[in-house]
N, C-alpha and C positions, 0 to 999 in steps of 0.2 A: 293455367289449373282449370283442368274440365269439372263442369258442375253435373254431377248427376240428378234429374228433375226426381221427387218425392209425390206419391200421392197418397193423399191423408183420409181417411175414411172415419166415419163416425158413427155409431147406433141410434144416434137420434139427432135430428136437425129442426133449429128453431128459427123461426122468421121472424123479428121482432120490428117495434113500429120505429120508422125515421121519423116521425112526426111526434112523440110524445119522451120529452128527457129523459136520459138514462135507458139503458138495456133492458126490459123485463121479459122474464120466463119462468114457467112454470117449475117450483121446486117440492118437493116431497119430504116433509120431515117423518122420522120413523123413531121411535124408541119403544125396543120389547115389541110388540103385538099391533101398539097402538102406533097408527099412523095421520098424517094431515096433508094437504094440500095446498099449496100458496099458489093462485093462477096467475099471479103479474109480480112475484119478487123482482126487486130492484136487483140487479147485480154489477158488483164493484170489483173488477178485475184484479186490481190493487189494494184491497182490504186486507185485516190483518185478523177482522172478526165478522161473524155472521151475527148479526143482530135484525130480532124478531119480537112483533108484537107480545105482550103478556100472553094474550090469549092462547096463543098457541102452545106455549108453557103450558099453562091448564088442560088444554084438550088434549095432550102426550101424558098427563096424569103427571107430571112433572111439579115440585113445590119451588116455586122460583128462590125462597129466601132459604135454600141448605145449598147454595151452588157457593161459588166464591165471587166475593164483591169485587171489580175491576173496570177502573178508570179507563174511559175512550175518550181522545181526542178527535174531533173530526174539523173540517171548515166550519161549521154552525158554531164550533165550540165544543165543551166538552161536558159529560154524563157519565 
């Protein structure tokens, strides 16, 4: 079998610290015309959900209580 090399290209490249636990990257959340930037969001490549502090919900003009309740289980417990 012959292997053909592939070149990967990306629009953005982020270098993250190897001394901080986990991968931290900047993330922009947007709803309509509202947006908020989180400069050091933790990235979990195997996660099923994205979880952010309630303050970001408020900054985007969202009402947390209008969403659907969802139980999340993580290594540290469930919430």
